[in-house]
A tleap script that builds the chain and sets N, CA, C and O, in Angstrom:
source leaprc.protein.ff14SB
mol = sequence {
  NMET ASN CYS TYR ASP CYS HIE PRO GLN ALA
  THR PRO ALA VAL ALA THR CYS VAL ALA CYS
  GLY LYS ALA VAL CYS MET ASP HIE CYS VAL
  ARG HIE GLU ARG GLU VAL VAL GLU ARG VAL
  ALA THR GLY MET ALA ASP GLN GLU ARG ARG
  THR GLY ARG LYS VAL PRO ARG MET LEU CYS
  GLY GLU CYS ALA GLY GLY MET GLN GLY SER
  VAL CYS PRO PRO ARG ARG CGLY
}
set mol.1.N position { 0.894 -1.027 -0.217 }
set mol.1.CA position { -0.068 0.112 -0.002 }
set mol.1.C position { 1.173 1.042 0.194 }
set mol.1.O position { 2.233 0.949 0.812 }
set mol.2.N position { 0.400 2.262 -0.840 }
set mol.2.CA position { 1.230 3.533 -0.936 }
set mol.2.C position { 0.553 4.616 -0.209 }
set mol.2.O position { -0.658 4.665 0.008 }
set mol.3.N position { 1.542 5.584 0.193 }
set mol.3.CA position { 0.838 6.967 0.847 }
set mol.3.C position { -0.098 7.613 -0.091 }
set mol.3.O position { 0.209 7.728 -1.277 }
set mol.4.N position { -1.443 8.125 0.461 }
set mol.4.CA position { -2.022 8.767 -0.307 }
set mol.4.C position { -1.732 10.068 -0.977 }
set mol.4.O position { -1.880 10.395 -2.155 }
set mol.5.N position { -1.233 10.806 0.163 }
set mol.5.CA position { -0.551 12.350 0.357 }
set mol.5.C position { 0.484 12.489 -1.120 }
set mol.5.O position { 0.547 13.451 -1.885 }
set mol.6.N position { 1.231 11.185 -1.191 }
set mol.6.CA position { 2.412 11.554 -1.813 }
set mol.6.C position { 2.135 10.874 -3.314 }
set mol.6.O position { 3.123 10.582 -3.988 }
set mol.7.N position { 0.875 10.634 -3.812 }
set mol.7.CA position { 0.508 10.522 -5.056 }
set mol.7.C position { 0.988 11.296 -6.071 }
set mol.7.O position { 0.441 12.378 -5.857 }
set mol.8.N position { 1.712 11.428 -7.105 }
set mol.8.CA position { 1.971 9.996 -7.859 }
set mol.8.C position { 3.094 9.217 -7.565 }
set mol.8.O position { 3.236 8.173 -8.202 }
set mol.9.N position { 3.888 9.518 -6.751 }
set mol.9.CA position { 5.294 8.995 -6.221 }
set mol.9.C position { 4.431 7.859 -5.243 }
set mol.9.O position { 3.427 8.027 -4.551 }
set mol.10.N position { 5.144 6.811 -5.456 }
set mol.10.CA position { 4.894 5.510 -4.756 }
set mol.10.C position { 5.699 5.423 -3.647 }
set mol.10.O position { 6.815 4.931 -3.815 }
set mol.11.N position { 5.334 5.845 -2.398 }
set mol.11.CA position { 6.008 5.915 -1.172 }
set mol.11.C position { 5.446 4.780 0.033 }
set mol.11.O position { 4.360 5.077 0.530 }
set mol.12.N position { 5.924 3.858 0.394 }
set mol.12.CA position { 5.280 2.873 0.995 }
set mol.12.C position { 4.586 3.426 2.519 }
set mol.12.O position { 5.266 3.989 3.377 }
set mol.13.N position { 3.284 3.178 2.641 }
set mol.13.CA position { 2.691 3.525 3.606 }
set mol.13.C position { 3.121 2.650 5.067 }
set mol.13.O position { 3.314 1.434 5.052 }
set mol.14.N position { 3.231 3.498 6.311 }
set mol.14.CA position { 3.637 2.890 7.127 }
set mol.14.C position { 2.256 2.638 8.359 }
set mol.14.O position { 2.298 1.740 9.199 }
set mol.15.N position { 1.376 3.391 8.258 }
set mol.15.CA position { 0.177 3.533 9.212 }
set mol.15.C position { -0.974 3.815 8.222 }
set mol.15.O position { -0.846 4.088 7.029 }
set mol.16.N position { -2.169 3.696 8.956 }
set mol.16.CA position { -3.450 4.159 8.528 }
set mol.16.C position { -4.076 5.041 9.533 }
set mol.16.O position { -3.995 4.849 10.746 }
set mol.17.N position { -4.683 5.983 8.991 }
set mol.17.CA position { -5.059 7.080 9.778 }
set mol.17.C position { -6.545 6.574 10.330 }
set mol.17.O position { -7.466 6.104 9.662 }
set mol.18.N position { -6.484 6.823 11.786 }
set mol.18.CA position { -7.676 5.988 12.455 }
set mol.18.C position { -8.870 6.885 12.268 }
set mol.18.O position { -9.952 6.390 12.584 }
set mol.19.N position { -8.864 8.107 11.812 }
set mol.19.CA position { -9.992 8.944 11.727 }
set mol.19.C position { -10.595 8.819 9.930 }
set mol.19.O position { -11.788 9.002 9.687 }
set mol.20.N position { -9.957 8.613 9.223 }
set mol.20.CA position { -10.276 8.684 7.707 }
set mol.20.C position { -10.299 7.580 6.990 }
set mol.20.O position { -11.117 7.320 6.108 }
set mol.21.N position { -9.288 6.822 7.400 }
set mol.21.CA position { -8.660 5.390 6.797 }
set mol.21.C position { -7.634 5.590 5.671 }
set mol.21.O position { -7.449 4.732 4.807 }
set mol.22.N position { -6.934 6.833 5.720 }
set mol.22.CA position { -5.977 7.223 4.658 }
set mol.22.C position { -4.636 6.567 4.935 }
set mol.22.O position { -4.045 6.890 5.966 }
set mol.23.N position { -4.078 5.640 4.078 }
set mol.23.CA position { -2.579 5.376 4.431 }
set mol.23.C position { -1.740 6.463 4.177 }
set mol.23.O position { -1.859 7.346 3.328 }
set mol.24.N position { -0.698 6.251 5.197 }
set mol.24.CA position { 0.113 7.537 5.208 }
set mol.24.C position { 1.719 7.069 5.336 }
set mol.24.O position { 2.056 5.943 5.704 }
set mol.25.N position { 2.562 8.044 4.999 }
set mol.25.CA position { 3.965 7.294 4.877 }
set mol.25.C position { 4.623 7.811 6.221 }
set mol.25.O position { 3.782 8.268 6.995 }
set mol.26.N position { 5.712 7.841 6.606 }
set mol.26.CA position { 6.393 8.480 7.839 }
set mol.26.C position { 6.312 10.084 7.759 }
set mol.26.O position { 6.014 10.747 8.753 }
set mol.27.N position { 6.522 10.511 6.840 }
set mol.27.CA position { 6.462 12.040 6.414 }
set mol.27.C position { 5.131 12.636 6.750 }
set mol.27.O position { 5.064 13.721 7.329 }
set mol.28.N position { 4.106 11.979 6.412 }
set mol.28.CA position { 2.905 12.218 6.577 }
set mol.28.C position { 1.911 11.874 7.813 }
set mol.28.O position { 0.756 12.245 8.023 }
set mol.29.N position { 2.814 10.994 8.585 }
set mol.29.CA position { 1.949 10.168 9.551 }
set mol.29.C position { 2.346 11.413 11.184 }
set mol.29.O position { 3.381 12.003 11.494 }
set mol.30.N position { 1.139 11.363 11.771 }
set mol.30.CA position { 0.929 12.022 12.889 }
set mol.30.C position { 0.850 11.300 14.042 }
set mol.30.O position { -0.093 10.519 14.165 }
set mol.31.N position { 1.662 11.412 14.916 }
set mol.31.CA position { 1.265 10.496 16.234 }
set mol.31.C position { 0.661 11.328 17.120 }
set mol.31.O position { 1.031 12.482 17.334 }
set mol.32.N position { -0.298 10.760 17.668 }
set mol.32.CA position { -1.294 11.723 18.804 }
set mol.32.C position { -1.547 10.462 19.880 }
set mol.32.O position { -1.904 9.327 19.565 }
set mol.33.N position { -1.337 10.838 20.907 }
set mol.33.CA position { -1.640 9.884 22.234 }
set mol.33.C position { -2.729 10.335 22.971 }
set mol.33.O position { -2.852 11.525 23.259 }
set mol.34.N position { -3.734 9.261 23.382 }
set mol.34.CA position { -4.964 9.613 23.792 }
set mol.34.C position { -5.325 8.897 25.109 }
set mol.34.O position { -5.430 7.671 25.138 }
set mol.35.N position { -5.538 9.754 26.325 }
set mol.35.CA position { -5.655 8.858 27.378 }
set mol.35.C position { -6.565 7.958 27.414 }
set mol.35.O position { -7.611 8.087 26.777 }
set mol.36.N position { -6.287 6.853 28.208 }
set mol.36.CA position { -7.515 5.588 28.543 }
set mol.36.C position { -8.086 5.952 29.570 }
set mol.36.O position { -7.491 6.200 30.619 }
set mol.37.N position { -9.600 6.052 29.369 }
set mol.37.CA position { -10.377 6.098 30.235 }
set mol.37.C position { -11.325 4.811 30.460 }
set mol.37.O position { -11.733 4.188 29.480 }
set mol.38.N position { -11.648 4.448 31.709 }
set mol.38.CA position { -12.730 3.651 32.141 }
set mol.38.C position { -13.696 3.871 32.568 }
set mol.38.O position { -13.840 4.877 33.263 }
set mol.39.N position { -14.620 3.100 32.340 }
set mol.39.CA position { -16.003 3.331 32.825 }
set mol.39.C position { -16.179 2.668 34.288 }
set mol.39.O position { -15.568 1.628 34.536 }
set mol.40.N position { -16.916 3.200 35.145 }
set mol.40.CA position { -17.149 2.707 36.454 }
set mol.40.C position { -18.389 2.615 36.851 }
set mol.40.O position { -18.872 3.687 37.215 }
set mol.41.N position { -19.221 1.496 36.917 }
set mol.41.CA position { -20.505 1.658 37.419 }
set mol.41.C position { -20.544 1.718 38.856 }
set mol.41.O position { -19.981 0.936 39.623 }
set mol.42.N position { -21.416 2.935 39.224 }
set mol.42.CA position { -21.465 3.665 40.613 }
set mol.42.C position { -23.005 3.787 40.896 }
set mol.42.O position { -23.399 4.830 41.419 }
set mol.43.N position { -23.824 2.882 40.615 }
set mol.43.CA position { -25.150 2.929 41.252 }
set mol.43.C position { -25.954 3.444 39.874 }
set mol.43.O position { -25.894 2.790 38.833 }
set mol.44.N position { -26.739 4.735 39.989 }
set mol.44.CA position { -27.607 5.345 39.067 }
set mol.44.C position { -26.811 5.776 37.732 }
set mol.44.O position { -27.326 5.830 36.615 }
set mol.45.N position { -25.605 6.043 38.008 }
set mol.45.CA position { -24.916 6.678 36.651 }
set mol.45.C position { -23.472 5.990 36.515 }
set mol.45.O position { -22.935 5.726 37.591 }
set mol.46.N position { -22.785 5.670 35.378 }
set mol.46.CA position { -21.451 5.263 35.242 }
set mol.46.C position { -20.571 6.811 35.402 }
set mol.46.O position { -20.916 7.896 34.934 }
set mol.47.N position { -19.571 6.554 36.068 }
set mol.47.CA position { -18.302 7.446 35.931 }
set mol.47.C position { -17.334 7.284 35.273 }
set mol.47.O position { -17.125 6.107 34.981 }
set mol.48.N position { -16.497 8.142 34.836 }
set mol.48.CA position { -15.083 7.985 33.927 }
set mol.48.C position { -13.911 7.990 34.906 }
set mol.48.O position { -13.761 8.885 35.737 }
set mol.49.N position { -13.234 7.132 34.794 }
set mol.49.CA position { -12.158 7.183 35.605 }
set mol.49.C position { -10.584 7.297 34.790 }
set mol.49.O position { -10.203 6.351 34.101 }
set mol.50.N position { -9.753 8.520 34.947 }
set mol.50.CA position { -8.637 8.308 34.279 }
set mol.50.C position { -7.643 7.076 34.580 }
set mol.50.O position { -7.554 6.798 35.776 }
set mol.51.N position { -7.005 6.420 33.838 }
set mol.51.CA position { -6.193 5.527 34.060 }
set mol.51.C position { -4.738 5.965 34.254 }
set mol.51.O position { -4.049 5.329 35.052 }
set mol.52.N position { -4.210 7.018 33.575 }
set mol.52.CA position { -3.044 7.422 33.834 }
set mol.52.C position { -1.951 6.863 32.164 }
set mol.52.O position { -0.844 7.213 31.757 }
set mol.53.N position { -3.163 5.725 31.550 }
set mol.53.CA position { -2.247 5.503 30.791 }
set mol.53.C position { -2.432 6.156 29.182 }
set mol.53.O position { -3.402 6.877 28.949 }
set mol.54.N position { -1.757 5.945 28.463 }
set mol.54.CA position { -2.024 6.593 27.231 }
set mol.54.C position { -1.759 5.674 25.866 }
set mol.54.O position { -0.690 5.068 25.786 }
set mol.55.N position { -2.790 5.568 24.740 }
set mol.55.CA position { -2.639 4.869 23.622 }
set mol.55.C position { -2.139 5.626 22.515 }
set mol.55.O position { -2.768 6.645 22.228 }
set mol.56.N position { -1.086 5.315 21.807 }
set mol.56.CA position { -1.080 5.932 20.305 }
set mol.56.C position { -1.915 5.814 19.282 }
set mol.56.O position { -2.286 4.686 18.957 }
set mol.57.N position { -2.292 6.765 18.699 }
set mol.57.CA position { -3.295 6.930 17.494 }
set mol.57.C position { -2.338 7.574 16.236 }
set mol.57.O position { -1.529 8.464 16.501 }
set mol.58.N position { -2.459 7.167 15.145 }
set mol.58.CA position { -1.983 7.316 14.041 }
set mol.58.C position { -2.828 8.253 13.104 }
set mol.58.O position { -3.818 7.710 12.615 }
set mol.59.N position { -2.592 9.660 12.747 }
set mol.59.CA position { -3.543 10.334 12.047 }
set mol.59.C position { -2.863 11.047 10.851 }
set mol.59.O position { -1.749 11.496 11.121 }
set mol.60.N position { -3.284 11.238 9.636 }
set mol.60.CA position { -3.004 11.895 8.556 }
set mol.60.C position { -2.856 13.483 8.987 }
set mol.60.O position { -3.644 13.884 9.844 }
set mol.61.N position { -2.087 14.223 8.554 }
set mol.61.CA position { -2.017 15.682 8.713 }
set mol.61.C position { -3.345 16.475 8.725 }
set mol.61.O position { -3.668 17.452 9.400 }
set mol.62.N position { -4.009 15.788 7.802 }
set mol.62.CA position { -5.475 16.816 7.572 }
set mol.62.C position { -6.355 16.679 8.806 }
set mol.62.O position { -6.920 17.627 9.350 }
set mol.63.N position { -6.427 15.221 9.253 }
set mol.63.CA position { -7.376 14.857 10.398 }
set mol.63.C position { -6.463 15.673 11.905 }
set mol.63.O position { -6.965 16.438 12.729 }
set mol.64.N position { -5.318 15.272 11.857 }
set mol.64.CA position { -4.599 16.007 13.067 }
set mol.64.C position { -4.803 17.639 13.159 }
set mol.64.O position { -5.178 18.257 14.155 }
set mol.65.N position { -4.538 18.061 12.154 }
set mol.65.CA position { -4.983 19.782 12.006 }
set mol.65.C position { -6.457 19.922 12.554 }
set mol.65.O position { -6.662 20.784 13.408 }
set mol.66.N position { -7.508 19.117 12.112 }
set mol.66.CA position { -8.768 19.459 12.519 }
set mol.66.C position { -9.171 18.730 13.890 }
set mol.66.O position { -10.331 18.773 14.299 }
set mol.67.N position { -8.207 18.096 14.538 }
set mol.67.CA position { -8.195 17.449 15.650 }
set mol.67.C position { -7.825 18.686 17.002 }
set mol.67.O position { -8.178 18.540 18.172 }
set mol.68.N position { -7.126 19.745 16.510 }
set mol.68.CA position { -6.694 20.729 17.647 }
set mol.68.C position { -7.736 21.245 18.736 }
set mol.68.O position { -8.539 22.058 18.278 }
set mol.69.N position { -7.862 20.987 19.872 }
set mol.69.CA position { -8.533 21.362 20.748 }
set mol.69.C position { -9.965 20.516 20.872 }
set mol.69.O position { -10.972 20.863 21.489 }
set mol.70.N position { -9.776 19.457 20.195 }
set mol.70.CA position { -11.181 18.469 20.167 }
set mol.70.C position { -10.383 17.150 20.958 }
set mol.70.O position { -9.199 16.963 21.236 }
set mol.71.N position { -11.626 16.342 21.175 }
set mol.71.CA position { -11.242 15.136 22.054 }
set mol.71.C position { -10.747 13.966 20.976 }
set mol.71.O position { -9.774 13.219 21.084 }
set mol.72.N position { -11.622 14.038 20.020 }
set mol.72.CA position { -11.654 12.916 18.894 }
set mol.72.C position { -12.052 13.696 17.557 }
set mol.72.O position { -12.847 14.630 17.447 }
set mol.73.N position { -11.423 13.178 16.743 }
set mol.73.CA position { -11.814 13.815 15.169 }
set mol.73.C position { -12.976 13.202 14.561 }
set mol.73.O position { -13.203 12.007 14.752 }
set mol.74.N position { -13.711 13.903 13.861 }
set mol.74.CA position { -15.014 13.397 13.342 }
set mol.74.C position { -14.896 12.164 12.327 }
set mol.74.O position { -14.104 12.327 11.398 }
set mol.75.N position { -15.418 11.252 12.377 }
set mol.75.CA position { -15.361 10.253 11.748 }
set mol.75.C position { -15.969 10.529 9.873 }
set mol.75.O position { -16.957 11.210 9.598 }
set mol.76.N position { -15.311 9.996 9.093 }
set mol.76.CA position { -15.391 10.373 7.861 }
set mol.76.C position { -16.110 9.164 7.028 }
set mol.76.O position { -15.717 8.005 7.163 }
set mol.77.N position { -17.120 9.487 6.214 }
set mol.77.CA position { -17.400 8.100 5.304 }
set mol.77.C position { -18.606 7.301 6.099 }
set mol.77.O position { -19.031 6.232 5.661 }
savepdb mol mol.pdb
quit
């Protein structure tokens, strides 16, 4: 699979954007870390508890730019 943003040059992709599904190379891949939150049942309503762990998410430059200031980028498609 080749990088979508490098077309027509055939550059091998190293990741897929979790938001839009576009294949990206090392030059166009943006690593974003998201904090892991777990839901805890506490009677009438669930609460969220931060675990302190983070998981990596790979994004394309376009989705990473649209993600600034938000928790999760909008899904496309």
